PAVO-350125 format. One line per 3 residues: number of its first residue (from 1); their letters; for each residue x, y, z of C-alpha. Coordinates in nm, 3 decimals, always signed. Example, Ala and Ser with C-alpha at 12.3 -4.5 7.8 and 13.67 -1.06 7.14 Angstrom:
1) AS) +1.230 -0.450 +0.780 ~ +1.367 -0.106 +0.714 .
This chain:
1) MTD) -7.621 -4.153 +0.106 ~ -7.726 -3.897 -0.168 ~ -7.548 -3.894 -0.505 .
4) DAA) -7.410 -3.539 -0.398 ~ -7.231 -3.685 -0.103 ~ -7.024 -3.911 -0.307 .
7) DTD) -6.665 -3.803 -0.346 ~ -6.690 -3.890 -0.723 ~ -6.928 -3.980 -0.980 .
10) VLV) -6.705 -4.276 -1.105 ~ -6.417 -4.458 -0.973 ~ -6.212 -4.643 -1.230 .
13) VGY) -5.922 -4.895 -1.087 ~ -5.654 -4.913 -1.337 ~ -5.513 -4.665 -1.568 .
16) GPV) -5.376 -4.846 -1.855 ~ -5.492 -4.773 -2.204 ~ -5.866 -4.908 -2.119 .
19) GQV) -5.900 -4.716 -1.804 ~ -5.740 -4.406 -1.969 ~ -5.999 -4.417 -2.239 .
22) LSI) -6.292 -4.467 -1.999 ~ -6.188 -4.189 -1.781 ~ -6.155 -3.928 -2.074 .
25) LLA) -6.487 -4.047 -2.199 ~ -6.636 -3.951 -1.889 ~ -6.446 -3.654 -1.770 .
28) QRG) -6.471 -3.496 -2.123 ~ -6.870 -3.515 -2.071 ~ -6.835 -3.322 -1.707 .
31) WRV) -6.859 -3.620 -1.489 ~ -6.654 -3.640 -1.166 ~ -6.392 -3.937 -1.252 .
34) TVV) -6.144 -4.081 -0.959 ~ -5.874 -4.305 -1.098 ~ -5.679 -4.540 -0.856 .
37) EKY) -5.354 -4.671 -0.993 ~ -5.133 -4.854 -0.776 ~ -4.800 -4.777 -0.990 .
40) LEP) -4.627 -4.453 -0.941 ~ -4.521 -4.422 -1.289 ~ -4.663 -4.519 -1.618 .
43) YNL) -4.508 -4.853 -1.757 ~ -4.275 -4.716 -1.994 ~ -4.229 -5.043 -2.223 .
46) PRA) -4.485 -5.182 -2.499 ~ -4.730 -5.439 -2.470 ~ -4.992 -5.406 -2.702 .
49) VSF) -4.869 -5.318 -3.062 ~ -5.186 -5.292 -3.275 ~ -5.506 -5.139 -3.272 .
52) DRH) -5.783 -5.156 -3.555 ~ -5.971 -4.869 -3.733 ~ -6.274 -4.870 -3.512 .
55) VGR) -6.041 -4.820 -3.187 ~ -5.851 -4.561 -3.391 ~ -6.156 -4.379 -3.449 .
58) ILG) -6.260 -4.395 -3.086 ~ -5.903 -4.252 -3.000 ~ -5.995 -3.977 -3.250 .
61) TIG) -6.296 -3.866 -3.053 ~ -6.127 -3.819 -2.739 ~ -5.844 -3.592 -2.913 .
64) VAD) -5.546 -3.771 -2.933 ~ -5.530 -3.862 -3.309 ~ -5.269 -3.608 -3.386 .
67) ALF) -5.037 -3.712 -3.125 ~ -5.053 -4.076 -3.246 ~ -4.900 -3.997 -3.602 .
70) PVS) -4.526 -3.988 -3.466 ~ -4.551 -4.328 -3.288 ~ -4.773 -4.553 -3.503 .
73) EPT) -4.753 -4.657 -3.911 ~ -5.023 -4.837 -4.119 ~ -5.039 -5.232 -4.109 .
76) KDY) -5.046 -5.326 -4.470 ~ -5.131 -5.680 -4.452 ~ -5.160 -5.995 -4.231 .
79) VVV) -4.927 -6.300 -4.342 ~ -4.889 -6.648 -4.221 ~ -4.632 -6.853 -4.363 .
82) NGD) -4.493 -7.192 -4.305 ~ -4.126 -7.303 -4.239 ~ -4.049 -7.319 -4.624 .
85) GQT) -4.160 -6.973 -4.653 ~ -4.493 -7.062 -4.819 ~ -4.794 -6.811 -4.804 .
88) LMH) -5.057 -7.016 -4.619 ~ -5.281 -6.718 -4.548 ~ -5.263 -6.329 -4.682 .
91) FEL) -5.498 -6.080 -4.622 ~ -5.454 -5.709 -4.752 ~ -5.528 -5.463 -4.476 .
94) NQD) -5.615 -5.139 -4.674 ~ -5.746 -4.805 -4.592 ~ -6.128 -4.802 -4.688 .
97) DRY) -6.210 -4.459 -4.816 ~ -6.524 -4.454 -4.626 ~ -6.296 -4.469 -4.299 .
100) RWP) -6.024 -4.219 -4.188 ~ -5.819 -4.493 -3.995 ~ -5.628 -4.764 -4.171 .
103) EAT) -5.776 -5.103 -4.125 ~ -5.491 -5.201 -3.863 ~ -5.205 -4.963 -3.718 .
106) SFY) -4.903 -5.049 -3.561 ~ -4.801 -4.854 -3.276 ~ -4.552 -4.798 -2.966 .
109) QPG) -4.759 -4.832 -2.651 ~ -4.548 -4.573 -2.443 ~ -4.640 -4.298 -2.722 .
112) LES) -4.996 -4.396 -2.693 ~ -5.015 -4.376 -2.307 ~ -4.840 -4.036 -2.318 .
115) ALV) -5.077 -3.891 -2.517 ~ -5.374 -4.049 -2.317 ~ -5.212 -3.917 -1.985 .
118) GRG) -5.177 -3.557 -2.130 ~ -5.526 -3.574 -2.237 ~ -5.638 -3.673 -1.909 .
121) DEL) -5.455 -3.400 -1.762 ~ -5.625 -3.138 -1.946 ~ -5.970 -3.223 -1.800 .
124) PSL) -6.032 -3.079 -1.472 ~ -6.300 -3.330 -1.357 ~ -6.065 -3.623 -1.378 .
127) TVL) -5.834 -3.700 -1.072 ~ -5.554 -3.957 -1.090 ~ -5.436 -4.112 -0.760 .
130) RGY) -5.115 -4.291 -0.829 ~ -4.956 -4.519 -0.582 ~ -5.276 -4.607 -0.447 .
133) EAV) -5.366 -4.972 -0.420 ~ -5.725 -5.095 -0.409 ~ -5.744 -5.329 -0.082 .
136) GLT) -6.120 -5.338 +0.000 ~ -6.476 -5.302 -0.167 ~ -6.807 -5.255 -0.057 .
139) EKD) -7.123 -5.212 -0.240 ~ -7.437 -5.038 -0.142 ~ -7.783 -4.978 -0.269 .
142) DSV) -7.664 -4.606 -0.388 ~ -7.292 -4.595 -0.358 ~ -6.966 -4.803 -0.404 .
145) HLT) -6.706 -4.758 -0.137 ~ -6.313 -4.872 -0.225 ~ -6.064 -4.891 +0.033 .
148) VRS) -5.713 -4.795 -0.099 ~ -5.366 -4.819 +0.055 ~ -5.069 -4.562 -0.035 .
151) ADG) -4.781 -4.512 +0.162 ~ -4.947 -4.241 +0.370 ~ -5.184 -4.533 +0.493 .
154) ERT) -5.557 -4.633 +0.411 ~ -5.861 -4.419 +0.308 ~ -6.198 -4.506 +0.172 .
157) LTA) -6.347 -4.341 -0.154 ~ -6.726 -4.326 -0.256 ~ -6.865 -4.330 -0.586 .
160) RWL) -7.196 -4.383 -0.757 ~ -7.023 -4.635 -1.007 ~ -6.714 -4.818 -1.020 .
163) VGC) -6.535 -4.993 -1.310 ~ -6.232 -5.200 -1.273 ~ -5.990 -5.171 -1.555 .
166) DGA) -5.712 -5.339 -1.383 ~ -5.570 -5.601 -1.590 ~ -5.595 -5.977 -1.607 .
169) NSF) -5.499 -5.992 -1.214 ~ -5.813 -5.769 -1.142 ~ -5.871 -5.704 -0.778 .
172) VRD) -6.208 -5.595 -0.872 ~ -6.281 -5.889 -1.060 ~ -6.193 -6.130 -0.777 .
175) HAG) -6.304 -5.909 -0.499 ~ -6.662 -5.896 -0.645 ~ -6.675 -6.247 -0.676 .
178) FAV) -6.703 -6.291 -1.086 ~ -6.683 -6.636 -1.211 ~ -6.427 -6.705 -1.503 .
181) SAS) -6.495 -6.914 -1.798 ~ -6.162 -7.048 -1.944 ~ -6.095 -7.239 -2.254 .
184) DYA) -5.856 -7.559 -2.260 ~ -5.601 -7.331 -2.455 ~ -5.274 -7.268 -2.307 .
187) ADW) -4.900 -7.205 -2.451 ~ -4.590 -7.028 -2.307 ~ -4.481 -6.778 -2.514 .
190) MAC) -4.181 -6.526 -2.525 ~ -4.224 -6.152 -2.655 ~ -3.893 -5.968 -2.741 .
193) DVM) -3.912 -5.588 -2.778 ~ -3.634 -5.476 -2.980 ~ -3.500 -5.145 -3.139 .
196) PHD) -3.296 -5.239 -3.444 ~ -2.998 -5.000 -3.491 ~ -3.071 -4.957 -3.851 .
199) PEQ) -3.443 -4.979 -3.882 ~ -3.416 -5.003 -4.268 ~ -3.242 -5.341 -4.233 .
202) FPS) -3.545 -5.464 -4.049 ~ -3.843 -5.340 -4.223 ~ -4.215 -5.352 -4.055 .
205) QNV) -4.383 -5.688 -4.092 ~ -4.671 -5.849 -3.963 ~ -4.590 -6.212 -4.036 .
208) QVA) -4.675 -6.540 -3.843 ~ -4.427 -6.800 -3.921 ~ -4.610 -7.130 -3.878 .
211) DPA) -4.284 -7.333 -3.855 ~ -4.315 -7.650 -3.658 ~ -3.940 -7.624 -3.569 .
214) QPR) -4.012 -7.301 -3.389 ~ -4.339 -7.112 -3.432 ~ -4.244 -6.742 -3.448 .
217) VDL) -4.418 -6.390 -3.504 ~ -4.244 -6.087 -3.649 ~ -4.450 -5.757 -3.599 .
220) SAG) -4.396 -5.386 -3.604 ~ -4.428 -5.198 -3.287 ~ -4.451 -4.863 -3.426 .
223) PSH) -4.168 -4.674 -3.629 ~ -3.833 -4.793 -3.514 ~ -3.976 -5.079 -3.286 .
226) SRW) -3.996 -5.437 -3.358 ~ -4.161 -5.725 -3.160 ~ -4.072 -6.070 -3.216 .
229) EFI) -4.235 -6.358 -3.028 ~ -4.164 -6.739 -2.986 ~ -4.342 -7.031 -2.862 .
232) RMP) -4.168 -7.252 -2.610 ~ -4.077 -7.594 -2.779 ~ -4.172 -7.914 -2.599 .
235) GQS) -3.884 -8.068 -2.383 ~ -3.766 -7.720 -2.295 ~ -3.850 -7.620 -1.938 .
238) FED) -3.994 -7.303 -1.842 ~ -3.673 -7.189 -1.655 ~ -3.435 -7.229 -1.936 .
241) FDT) -3.691 -7.066 -2.203 ~ -3.717 -6.758 -1.949 ~ -3.358 -6.631 -1.996 .
244) VEN) -3.197 -6.339 -2.198 ~ -2.966 -6.585 -2.345 ~ -3.255 -6.771 -2.471 .
247) AWR) -3.405 -6.465 -2.607 ~ -3.092 -6.356 -2.827 ~ -3.067 -6.729 -2.940 .
250) LLT) -3.429 -6.710 -3.053 ~ -3.378 -6.371 -3.227 ~ -3.119 -6.558 -3.456 .
253) HFG) -3.420 -6.670 -3.652 ~ -3.469 -6.318 -3.771 ~ -3.116 -6.199 -3.820 .
256) IDR) -3.102 -6.009 -3.483 ~ -2.819 -5.996 -3.242 ~ -2.649 -5.784 -2.997 .
259) SNA) -2.435 -5.608 -3.282 ~ -2.731 -5.488 -3.490 ~ -3.016 -5.420 -3.208 .
262) TLQ) -3.096 -5.347 -2.859 ~ -3.336 -5.552 -2.670 ~ -3.558 -5.343 -2.459 .
265) RYV) -3.723 -5.626 -2.257 ~ -3.818 -5.985 -2.312 ~ -4.083 -6.165 -2.123 .
268) AYT) -4.206 -6.488 -2.099 ~ -4.583 -6.565 -2.025 ~ -4.842 -6.819 -2.049 .
271) CLA) -5.091 -6.750 -2.304 ~ -5.452 -6.833 -2.194 ~ -5.812 -6.760 -2.320 .
274) RNT) -6.096 -6.651 -2.087 ~ -6.397 -6.466 -2.041 ~ -6.566 -6.339 -1.716 .
277) DRW) -6.926 -6.513 -1.679 ~ -7.064 -6.172 -1.531 ~ -6.946 -5.815 -1.614 .
280) RSE) -7.164 -5.629 -1.392 ~ -7.231 -5.708 -1.031 ~ -7.549 -5.864 -0.895 .
283) GPG) -7.788 -5.698 -0.626 ~ -7.721 -5.313 -0.680 ~ -7.512 -5.356 -0.990 .
286) RVF) -7.268 -5.071 -0.929 ~ -6.964 -5.256 -1.012 ~ -6.815 -5.340 -1.374 .
289) IAG) -6.538 -5.467 -1.517 ~ -6.383 -5.381 -1.879 ~ -6.051 -5.512 -2.055 .
292) DAA) -5.817 -5.775 -1.930 ~ -6.008 -5.769 -1.626 ~ -6.315 -5.909 -1.793 .
295) HVM) -6.129 -6.104 -2.082 ~ -5.791 -6.229 -2.199 ~ -5.703 -6.392 -2.525 .
298) PPH) -5.379 -6.510 -2.744 ~ -5.263 -6.197 -2.912 ~ -5.219 -6.337 -3.273 .
301) AGQ) -5.541 -6.114 -3.402 ~ -5.381 -5.802 -3.206 ~ -5.735 -5.760 -3.043 .
304) GMC) -5.672 -5.776 -2.671 ~ -5.638 -5.391 -2.617 ~ -5.873 -5.321 -2.887 .
307) TGI) -6.151 -5.535 -2.715 ~ -6.090 -5.364 -2.403 ~ -6.140 -5.017 -2.541 .
310) RDV) -6.456 -5.111 -2.732 ~ -6.574 -5.243 -2.388 ~ -6.537 -4.874 -2.237 .
313) ANL) -6.675 -4.713 -2.533 ~ -6.984 -4.908 -2.496 ~ -7.019 -4.845 -2.131 .
316) AWK) -6.893 -4.480 -2.114 ~ -7.214 -4.331 -2.281 ~ -7.446 -4.559 -2.114 .
319) LDL) -7.313 -4.456 -1.779 ~ -7.344 -4.069 -1.897 ~ -7.719 -4.105 -1.972 .
322) VLS) -7.766 -4.275 -1.643 ~ -7.557 -4.033 -1.453 ~ -7.761 -3.731 -1.628 .
325) GAA) -8.092 -3.888 -1.515 ~ -8.175 -3.928 -1.902 ~ -8.204 -4.306 -1.885 .
328) GED) -8.292 -4.556 -1.601 ~ -8.014 -4.795 -1.484 ~ -8.139 -5.090 -1.652 .
331) LLD) -7.989 -4.933 -1.959 ~ -7.635 -5.061 -1.791 ~ -7.754 -5.417 -1.815 .
334) SYE) -7.709 -5.387 -2.210 ~ -7.336 -5.335 -2.150 ~ -7.281 -5.694 -2.065 .
337) AER) -7.529 -5.841 -2.319 ~ -7.364 -5.636 -2.595 ~ -7.000 -5.677 -2.533 .
340) RPD) -6.945 -6.007 -2.343 ~ -7.040 -6.223 -2.690 ~ -6.857 -5.967 -2.886 .
343) AQR) -6.566 -6.065 -2.673 ~ -6.609 -6.422 -2.703 ~ -6.615 -6.412 -3.063 .
346) TID) -6.279 -6.236 -3.062 ~ -6.136 -6.476 -2.820 ~ -6.260 -6.783 -3.034 .
349) MSV) -6.103 -6.619 -3.327 ~ -5.762 -6.541 -3.167 ~ -5.757 -6.913 -3.015 .
352) NLA) -5.788 -7.044 -3.365 ~ -5.512 -6.860 -3.520 ~ -5.294 -6.930 -3.200 .
355) QLI) -5.353 -7.300 -3.253 ~ -5.317 -7.277 -3.633 ~ -4.950 -7.103 -3.599 .
358) GIV) -4.859 -7.288 -3.280 ~ -4.839 -7.642 -3.445 ~ -4.512 -7.839 -3.345 .
361) DPA) -4.583 -8.152 -3.481 ~ -4.456 -8.186 -3.823 ~ -4.695 -8.413 -3.937 .
364) VAG) -4.994 -8.228 -3.820 ~ -4.816 -7.910 -3.973 ~ -4.799 -8.074 -4.313 .
367) YRD) -5.180 -8.148 -4.306 ~ -5.230 -7.778 -4.211 ~ -4.995 -7.654 -4.506 .
370) SAL) -5.153 -7.891 -4.762 ~ -5.515 -7.784 -4.678 ~ -5.439 -7.400 -4.669 .
373) LAV) -5.227 -7.400 -5.003 ~ -5.516 -7.582 -5.150 ~ -5.763 -7.314 -5.051 .
376) RGS) -5.535 -7.048 -5.166 ~ -5.466 -7.188 -5.497 ~ -5.190 -6.937 -5.560 .
379) DEA) -4.910 -6.800 -5.338 ~ -4.902 -6.468 -5.539 ~ -5.254 -6.360 -5.461 .
382) PSR) -5.436 -6.271 -5.146 ~ -5.701 -6.507 -5.001 ~ -5.962 -6.512 -5.206 .
385) DPE) -6.253 -6.495 -4.910 ~ -6.177 -6.195 -4.699 ~ -6.440 -6.276 -4.464 .
388) AFA) -6.227 -6.580 -4.380 ~ -6.043 -6.320 -4.148 ~ -6.311 -6.170 -3.938 .
391) RPG) -6.302 -5.789 -3.856 ~ -6.356 -5.756 -3.518 ~ -6.520 -5.458 -3.388 .
394) EEA) -6.715 -5.400 -3.716 ~ -6.964 -5.687 -3.673 ~ -7.316 -5.603 -3.598 .
397) LRE) -7.459 -5.653 -3.256 ~ -7.635 -5.967 -3.182 ~ -7.806 -5.878 -2.856 .
400) GLF) -7.867 -5.547 -2.698 ~ -7.998 -5.188 -2.745 ~ -8.093 -5.182 -3.119 .
403) RDG) -8.389 -5.219 -3.321 ~ -8.417 -5.513 -3.566 ~ -8.666 -5.398 -3.825 .
406) AEA) -8.932 -5.662 -3.693 ~ -9.166 -5.380 -3.570 ~ -9.417 -5.240 -3.784 .
409) GLF) -9.320 -4.932 -3.984 ~ -8.937 -5.018 -3.926 ~ -8.705 -5.106 -4.198 .
412) AGA) -8.582 -5.466 -4.132 ~ -8.277 -5.403 -4.389 ~ -8.066 -5.236 -4.114 .
415) DSR) -7.869 -5.406 -3.856 ~ -7.663 -5.276 -3.570 ~ -7.357 -5.253 -3.804 .
418) IVP) -7.101 -4.946 -3.776 ~ -7.138 -4.640 -3.953 ~ -6.892 -4.526 -4.180 .
421) QAR) -6.668 -4.239 -4.099 ~ -6.666 -3.988 -4.400 ~ -6.497 -3.641 -4.462 .
424) TGG) -6.753 -3.375 -4.369 ~ -6.775 -3.019 -4.406 ~ -6.744 -2.754 -4.150 .
427) GGG) -6.414 -2.852 -4.055 ~ -6.399 -3.203 -4.159 ~ -6.477 -3.357 -3.795 .
430) ELC) -6.637 -3.666 -3.708 ~ -6.994 -3.644 -3.777 ~ -7.118 -3.937 -3.545 .
433) GGA) -6.982 -4.063 -3.215 ~ -7.036 -3.934 -2.855 ~ -7.416 -3.879 -2.901 .
436) FVL) -7.730 -4.012 -3.072 ~ -7.708 -3.886 -3.444 ~ -8.012 -3.944 -3.681 .
439) LCA) -7.876 -3.905 -4.040 ~ -8.133 -3.807 -4.283 ~ -8.068 -3.844 -4.657 .
442) QDP) -8.374 -3.623 -4.703 ~ -8.517 -3.303 -4.553 ~ -8.568 -3.400 -4.181 .
445) AEL) -8.879 -3.202 -4.167 ~ -9.035 -3.469 -4.405 ~ -8.915 -3.753 -4.202 .
448) VDP) -8.897 -3.625 -3.831 ~ -9.140 -3.542 -3.586 ~ -9.020 -3.186 -3.434 .
451) VLA) -9.137 -3.300 -3.077 ~ -8.945 -3.638 -3.104 ~ -8.640 -3.423 -3.267 .
454) DRL) -8.649 -3.225 -2.948 ~ -8.668 -3.515 -2.720 ~ -8.365 -3.655 -2.915 .
457) GAL) -8.194 -3.344 -2.863 ~ -8.254 -3.351 -2.480 ~ -8.014 -3.675 -2.467 .
460) GGS) -7.766 -3.477 -2.632 ~ -7.836 -3.595 -2.979 ~ -7.888 -3.458 -3.318 .
463) VVH) -8.051 -3.480 -3.630 ~ -7.828 -3.425 -3.935 ~ -7.939 -3.364 -4.290 .
466) VTP) -7.650 -3.516 -4.509 ~ -7.653 -3.280 -4.785 ~ -7.339 -3.248 -5.015 .
469) EVD) -7.229 -2.951 -4.806 ~ -7.218 -3.182 -4.492 ~ -7.137 -3.491 -4.679 .
472) IDG) -6.884 -3.374 -4.895 ~ -6.792 -3.686 -5.081 ~ -7.115 -3.836 -5.073 .
475) TYA) -7.038 -4.111 -4.843 ~ -7.309 -4.095 -4.601 ~ -7.587 -4.057 -4.871 .
478) EWL) -7.441 -4.362 -5.077 ~ -7.440 -4.572 -4.748 ~ -7.816 -4.521 -4.648 .
481) RDE) -7.902 -4.572 -5.017 ~ -7.692 -4.881 -5.105 ~ -7.632 -5.049 -4.769 .
484) VGA) -7.889 -4.941 -4.531 ~ -8.159 -4.908 -4.817 ~ -8.321 -4.625 -4.624 .
487) PVA) -8.312 -4.265 -4.580 ~ -8.284 -4.251 -4.210 ~ -8.061 -4.412 -3.972 .
490) LVR) -8.021 -4.365 -3.611 ~ -7.660 -4.392 -3.507 ~ -7.550 -4.479 -3.135 .
493) PDF) -7.253 -4.291 -2.945 ~ -7.036 -4.580 -3.011 ~ -7.100 -4.577 -3.381 .
496) HVY) -7.349 -4.872 -3.396 ~ -7.668 -4.834 -3.607 ~ -7.970 -4.836 -3.365 .
499) GAA) -8.227 -4.885 -3.638 ~ -8.349 -4.748 -3.969 ~ -8.653 -4.626 -4.127 .
502) RTR) -8.804 -4.557 -4.473 ~ -9.099 -4.334 -4.371 ~ -9.196 -4.052 -4.129 .
505) AGT) -9.400 -4.293 -3.960 ~ -9.103 -4.550 -3.933 ~ -8.897 -4.262 -3.804 .
508) DEL) -9.127 -4.192 -3.533 ~ -9.153 -4.555 -3.430 ~ -8.771 -4.574 -3.421 .
511) LNG) -8.752 -4.277 -3.196 ~ -9.021 -4.349 -2.981 ~ -8.860 -4.696 -2.942 .
514) LLA) -8.550 -4.542 -2.832 ~ -8.701 -4.312 -2.575 ~ -8.893 -4.597 -2.438 .
517) ELP) -8.585 -4.820 -2.377 ~ -8.429 -4.500 -2.200 ~ -8.690 -4.423 -1.936 .
520) AQK) -8.561 -4.147 -1.709 ~ -8.472 -4.244 -1.355 ~ -8.771 -4.158 -1.102 .
């Protein structure tokens, strides 16, 4: 079967936020994308309640930023207090002038999904099949065949590639035989989504209450919406824990009752931590997984959905290059190499926070409190070491498609960090993202071989001279000078720095290195 005989270029199983973002990223590049979603209607209740500035930036590149403002609000800080109200940890989460998004944003998930669905509806090459459940999967050398079942019976869809974004109980993961590695962390929690009758009476918070008598969490779920979560205590059965009466009882810890709030939903769940051993199938390798299909983690860092969106932002541009013939299929191996370790670091951080907050032994909690209070030194000041609280998504890649500077002619001071997002001239849009960009603090004629610039352009990339007219606040020029330490940086479509160079010879080496790693298909 030839590529032209496929029903679609990419099949996506699952149309939650991760599947939505992936589908839009591919369809807005013109690729035929077909989504299979077993539910007829979008889920209309909140689940995720927070995204970070890197994910906000990704959402901005797909055209939904304006629609998010009415359903989101900046998160000011991350606070952990003990049962006596003493502050154990306090991290300020401010908006960096070098970024257009707050470090963290609380949001109402149905509003986000509505914006994503609306954006998807605008793309003619995107087809969403609702009410279709995946029931069979066959992978061949040049295609993937997915059998789906609907009210009208079964049919088979064919595609060049398939991505499972179908959640923690993923059909794609299980049918493809991907093994899962799980940590030994497990705890039962209840999430209560609440609409206070008077939101001003219950202002937005981001507080983890590490009270051994009842560990609990107070979060904003976007304007006029709140999320409160509670751990199941020893001695209480899951059946007694998972009742509406218990939900209302637990909410009294925050002054919430039927007279002042509406309980939208409550759900008791077992919180786990796991990472799938492989994210790309063996053999032909035409099947991938992303989001909760690939990994799950405790919610205490607010990184479950964020990690999934970073997954598909990484995968989409690589599929784009392979589909266009600009790169060989081996490029897709870098998806797992880059994303799986990053997801594992985020899982580990989330487990550490969950274990810290969820201590129910008063004696152990006392030792924890003493240690953290001693480190803080003062209840009034934010934590002294902001690096103690990792910024997921902003770390440099440790493996994958980037140049570490060890090669002759390249600058060794750069790493695969995230490039800033600054205000730019000509409308103020995003300078990076979606394609390779070679940022030059000096005249590109002095630093870039025109032939190599043309070859970069053939990949959809561009060379940008960060003049004051382009870089209106001088952010990129300052970043290149003070942080990268070189006048040239090559930025990948997902905002990670591929590499940097100080000289024309170094720039040639940089671009030739990229082109060598993206051999066109034969």
